[in-house]
FIPATOR-883173 format. One line per 8 residues: number of its first residue (from 0); for each residue z, x, y of C-alpha. Coordinates in steps of 0.05 Angstrom, whole numbers, plus 5000, padded with zeros to 4 digits. Each point is the difference from the previous one (the first is absolute). Layout:
N
NUM) Z X Y  ...
//
This chain:
401
0) 6558 3957 1474  5035 4980 5071  5070 4977 5003  4984 4924 5021  4960 4997 4935  5048 5033 4959  5054 4947 5020  4948 4942 4986
8) 4991 5026 4930  5077 5011 4993  5010 4932 5024  4949 4963 4957  5030 5039 4941  5075 4970 5012  4966 4934 5015  4961 4998 4931
16) 5069 5006 4960  5032 4947 5040  4947 4947 4990  5016 4939 4955  4974 5012 4929  4992 4963 4938  5049 5006 4948  4998 5068 4963
24) 4975 4965 4934  4938 4966 5035  4972 5064 5028  4980 5072 4982  5039 5044 5053  4974 5070 5016  5024 5047 5063  4966 5056 5035
32) 5055 5048 5023  4978 5052 5037  5005 5035 5074  4968 4947 5046  5005 5033 5067  5030 5068 4990  4975 5071 4987  4964 4987 4938
40) 4971 4935 5020  4932 5021 4976  5027 4994 4932  5026 4933 5012  4988 4957 5062  4947 4948 5008  4956 5031 4959  5045 4990 4942
48) 5017 4932 5020  4927 4984 5003  4985 5029 4934  5053 4961 4962  4976 4934 5033  4927 5021 4979  5021 5009 4934  5037 4931 4998
56) 4941 4962 5030  4951 5035 4951  5043 4980 4939  4996 4929 5024  5071 4988 5032  5032 4973 4941  5020 5025 4930  5014 4960 4942
64) 4999 4935 5041  5052 5036 5047  4989 5020 5072  5003 5076 5011  5051 5017 5059  5004 5063 5032  5053 5034 5047  4987 5058 5042
72) 5064 5041 5011  5010 5056 5047  5045 5057 4963  4994 5041 5070  4985 5064 4961  5079 4997 4979  5014 5005 4928  5068 4967 5007
80) 4966 4940 5032  4948 4998 4948  5049 4995 4948  5041 4945 5031  4938 4959 5018  4971 5011 4930  5066 4974 4969  4999 4939 5048
88) 4932 4985 4983  5009 5005 4921  5058 4953 5010  4959 4949 5034  4954 5000 4942  4948 5050 5023  4962 5022 4934  4961 5065 5023
96) 5007 5049 5061  4939 5040 5021  4985 5060 5041  5067 5037 5016  4977 5055 5048  5054 5054 5000  5014 5035 4938  5071 4994 5005
104) 4996 4923 5011  4958 4992 4944  5045 5038 4957  5059 4954 5022  4961 4933 4992  4982 5021 4928  5079 5004 4983  5005 4931 5020
112) 4942 4972 4971  5019 5029 4930  5066 4971 5010  4978 4928 5016  4939 5006 4955  4947 4991 5049  4934 5033 5013  4988 5058 5047
120) 4928 5024 5019  4998 5064 5046  4941 5012 5040  5022 5034 5062  5045 5056 4978  4975 5058 4959  5064 5042 4966  4987 5021 4932
128) 5072 4981 4982  4979 4926 5002  4962 5009 4930  5037 5067 4985  5076 5010 4996  5015 4934 5030  4953 4950 4968  5012 4933 4981
136) 4972 4946 4949  4998 4956 5062  4962 5042 5047  4923 5017 5004  4977 5050 5050  4929 4979 5020  4962 5039 5055  5016 5066 5003
144) 5052 5053 4986  5021 5077 5018  4963 5028 4942  4932 4964 5009  4997 5022 5077  5020 5074 4987  4961 5016 4934  4930 4987 5021
152) 4995 5037 5067  5039 5064 4974  4957 4999 4935  4935 4990 5039  5015 5057 5050  5019 5046 4947  4936 4992 4965  4966 5023 5064
160) 5048 5065 5007  5049 4966 5048  5066 5011 4968  5050 5026 5052  5046 4945 5032  5049 4990 5059  5035 4927 4996  5032 4958 5060
168) 5045 4956 4962  5036 4936 5030  5072 5011 4976  5012 4927 4959  4987 4971 4933  4922 4992 5006  4992 5065 5040  5038 5041 4950
176) 4965 4963 4938  4936 5018 5031  5021 5077 5009  5022 4993 4927  4932 4976 4972  4958 5049 5050  5039 5056 4975  4992 4988 4933
184) 4928 4991 5010  4990 5064 5031  5037 5037 4946  4962 4967 4947  4931 5019 5038  5019 5070 5003  5012 5002 5069  5056 5028 5050
192) 5051 4967 5050  5003 5042 5063  5058 4958 5027  5019 4935 5026  5038 4966 5055  5045 4935 4996  5006 4953 5064  5044 4936 5009
200) 4962 4934 4974  4973 4956 5061  5045 5035 5047  4960 5057 5025  4952 4993 5052  4985 5070 5021  4964 5032 4935  4985 5072 5039
208) 5039 5046 4965  4981 4973 4932  4931 5001 5014  5009 5073 5025  5037 5021 4943  4943 4973 4948  4942 5027 5041  5034 5069 5005
216) 5009 5005 4930  4926 5011 4989  5004 4951 4938  4925 4978 4983  5030 4937 4994  5053 4953 5043  5027 4941 4960  5037 4943 5032
224) 5054 4975 4957  5018 4940 5047  4968 4936 5017  4989 4947 5058  5022 5027 5071  5023 5063 4968  4928 5014 4973  4965 4986 5063
232) 5046 5038 5044  4989 5062 4949  4928 4990 5009  5001 4997 5072  5037 5062 5009  4964 5041 4950  4935 4983 5040  5036 5016 5065
240) 5025 5067 4984  4934 5027 4967  4999 4989 4928  4961 5055 4972  4927 4988 4985  5008 5025 4931  5061 4962 4985  4997 4931 4965
248) 5044 4942 5022  5016 4957 4943  5040 4935 5008  5036 4974 4941  5013 4926 5025  4947 4973 5052  4976 4933 5013  4936 4980 5034
256) 5042 4965 5058  5028 5068 5018  4933 5036 5000  4972 4935 5050  5066 5016 5045  4987 5075 4999  4919 4998 5011  4949 5040 4963
264) 5008 5057 5046  5073 5010 4979  4992 4986 4927  4929 5024 4979  5003 5041 4940  5066 4981 4976  5002 4993 4917  5040 4956 4967
272) 5003 4955 4937  5001 4922 5011  5004 4947 4957  4951 4945 5032  4941 5013 5055  4973 4935 5028  4929 5025 5010  4994 5024 4923
280) 4969 4942 4967  4968 4930 5016  5065 4971 4972  5044 5039 5042  4958 4991 5058  5001 4925 4993  5073 4991 4992  5014 5051 5055
288) 4956 4961 5049  5046 4939 4983  5057 5040 5009  4978 5021 5072  4980 4930 5026  5073 4986 4989  5043 5067 5019  4946 5034 5046
296) 4992 5065 4962  4981 5024 4931  5045 5000 4948  5040 5064 4974  5017 5007 4927  5066 4968 5007  4970 4937 5029  4952 4998 4939
304) 5059 5019 4952  5037 4941 5028  4941 4948 4987  4989 5028 4932  5067 5008 4978  5019 4925 5025  4939 4974 4965  5016 5036 4937
312) 5067 4971 4999  4974 4930 5016  4949 5006 4936  5054 5027 4955  5046 4935 5014  4945 4960 4993  4980 5033 4929  5078 4999 4978
320) 5014 4932 5025  5063 5021 5034  5037 5041 5053  5048 5030 4941  4998 5079 5027  4994 5029 4930  4948 4952 4974  4955 5010 5066
328) 5011 5073 5000  4976 5005 4927  4934 4957 5024  4989 5045 5052  5000 5065 4964  4954 4965 4952  4953 4974 5048  4946 5053 5029
336) 4994 4996 5078  4934 4992 5027  4985 4983 5071  4980 5031 5064  5055 5058 4995  4998 5016 4926  4951 5005 4942  5031 4993 4933
344) 5068 5024 5027  5057 4988 4954  5079 5006 5002  5028 5050 4957  5069 4995 4965  5033 5043 5055  4977 4942 5049  4939 5041 5032
352) 4940 4962 5015  4949 5056 4988  4931 4994 5032  4946 5048 5025  5018 5034 5069  4955 5031 5049  4994 5071 5029  4974 4981 5074
360) 4988 5042 5065  4996 4974 5069  4939 4999 5031  4979 5031 5066  4978 4954 5066  4930 5023 4986  5006 4977 4928  5029 4931 5013
368) 4946 4946 5007  5039 4939 5013  5072 4973 5009  5051 5017 4949  4946 5049 4971  5053 5057 4989  4997 5031 4933  4961 5036 4953
376) 5013 4984 4925  4991 5071 4967  5022 4982 4937  5033 4947 4949  5057 5022 4967  5007 4962 4931  5066 4961 4986  5018 5053 4946
384) 4998 5060 5047  5026 4965 5058  5069 4983 4976  5055 5039 4964  4985 5003 4925  5049 4957 4957  5022 5057 4960  5027 5034 5062
392) 5041 4934 5022  5073 5000 5015  5001 4927 4995  5048 4974 4944  4951 4947 4983  4948 5048 4969  4996 5003 4930  4976 5075 4993
400) 5001 4996 4919
//
């Protein structure tokens, strides 16, 4: 995203916040809070804005006779700004905040939401703590988490005899959460960790030394426990420095936008788990083409989660007949999620919305037949296998009998 367009998005966000609005009791207020123009804008940005708008439009624009008002708030990828803006939003009558890219930001906003008895739907952050030791009765974790992205690729490779790993890890909340999930998956699959190296989050541009350490380790699989530009820079460096022909590269958080930016020459062969692929079914294709007409790119799993999470919240408010957080959250847990994102998805007592995940691999240029034809869906991972079993949860809300 260029700087001019980034400034336009940020200006649009601040403008929406200062627009005259109806009295709080005469509307339903939701807020998309995310990174609109920074390092993790693929987890937010224009795609998130349009996904939320699409959900409101598809719902009908009003709810129980009241207009639905949406604010778009840029937290600039800074947890302290996220917490401050969340407090301001809730105090001004916002009923629900969605997305919250950046795990530290999500965890901070969850505390504010619980203290003010508001609803949070996390779609853009993946820390397992969100439904683990930091779980909240006011929060729903909707699209993915570290465990769901780490477990499936590790198990799939172990089944094919690939069980020796080296990890490149982003040294911040989400990267460390992914590292812990991957390490646990390696151990439970009987594999070994040859080593790991940590890099600063969103600050390193030269990944040469990290790539060389990973390649020289001789590990069968090199796992990227990072996200966004850190992942794409890792991939470029590994390719540049001659990733061994018998070494498998695995990204634990990768979006289709990033594959588009890398190109299939760089990304082909990459293995990863995904919560949504635009070209999987007729329903995903129909929705994704509508999204493409508005955004100019195909949606990723976070965009799809923003749409589905917003729609599910609105349906729950409609069914509950109120925006009272406890009543709405009870309805959200009661009602299944069936749309283009999830089939028979459900929200567990720990707040995790569990749904099928997909093990995918990036196609070669020769395999791709049309624009955005980037992925092969190798297998569907059932919801009960994709997410941490409840009996292993650290969430205080879980009744383990």
